[in-house]
C-alpha positions, 0 to 999 in steps of 0.5 A, a space after each residue: 514918282 510911281 508907287 512901287 508896292 512891297 510885301 504885305 507882311 514882315 514875316 522874317 524873324 530877323 527882319 521883324 527883330 531889326 524893326 523892333 529894335 530900331 529907334 522909332 521913338 520920335 515918330 511913334 511918340 508923335 503919333 500919340 501926341 497927334 491923337 491927343 491934340 486932335 481928340 482932346 476929349 478922349 479919355 478912354 474906352 475900347 481901342 483897336 490898333 490895326 497893324 500893331 507890329 511889335 506893339 511900340 505904338 500900342 504900348 505908348 498909347 496905353 501909357 498915355 491913356 490908362 483908361 483904355 483896353 486895346 485890341 492890337 492886330 497884325 498879320 505877322 506871327 513874327 511881329 506878334 511874338 515880339 509884341 508878346 515879349 514887349 507886353 510881358 516886359 511892360 506888364 500890359 498883358 491884361 490891358 492889351 489883347 494881341 490878335 493874329 489876323 490878316 486883313 480883310 478878315 472880319 473883326 468883331 466888336 465896335 471900338 471907341 477909337 481906331 488907330 493905325 500906324 504904317 499899315 496902309 503902304 503894306 496893303 495890296 488894296 488900300 480900301 481894306 484899311 478904310 473898310 475895316 475901320 468903318 466896320 469896327 469904329 462905333 458912331 462917334 469913334 475917334 480915328 487916326 491913321 499915320 503912314 509914310 509919305 512917298 517922295 517925288 523922286 528916288 533921290 529924295 527917298 535916298 536922302 531920307 534914308 541917309 538922314 533917318 537911317 544912316 546908322 541902322 542895319 542894312 536890312 532896316 535901311 532897305 526896308 525903309 527905302 522900299 516902304 517910302 517907294 510903296 507909300 501913298 501921297 496925301 492927295 492919293 489918301 484923300 481920294 481913297 477916303 472919298 471913295 470910302 465915304 470918308 471925305 470929311 476926314 482931314 489929311 495932312 503932312 506932319 513931317 517930311 516923311 509922314 502924313 496923318 488922316 483923322 476924323 470921327 465916325 458918324 452914323 452909317 460910317 461917315 466922317 463928321 
């Protein structure tokens, strides 16, 4: 099935609120556990979260790794307002900095880890993500990216929506369906990584609807 792009930003406050209130506990906690499993020697440092949305993954990561300070970036003001509320409620404003920025705008600093969940399928140019992480991850940094995986046909996309979002609001079911159609398949991600000079990153499906890309950055931004 050919990829069908969707808008880069979720700027409608109602749409953002529906996303923030949805139950993503299983995949978001899985993201943290995937990181822990693949980088068992990571205990803390400066972390960059690209496309943080309402900061659910950010908060989970901060709780799992208490010796981290996180810069969380998103291009949607509506999402970041929800993220601010979440950080205040979780008493994490001192450890997590929110930055309103739309990639490919440059980011200052070099980070010990760069993470991203469900950002790639929103980007008009996927190379923006890989260039950004190469520019911001210090040599040896841990990098983990997870996103939706485009199914092979419309019927499979409809099945996934029925399976995982049957009781969700209509706006969320619509967005999930559109995101599945906009997502990349693992072989496409592998091609993107090769073009970005990150061919040694691992790419693997980790559920019936998610893939994971991960590796470390060596001198010059190459994976090792």
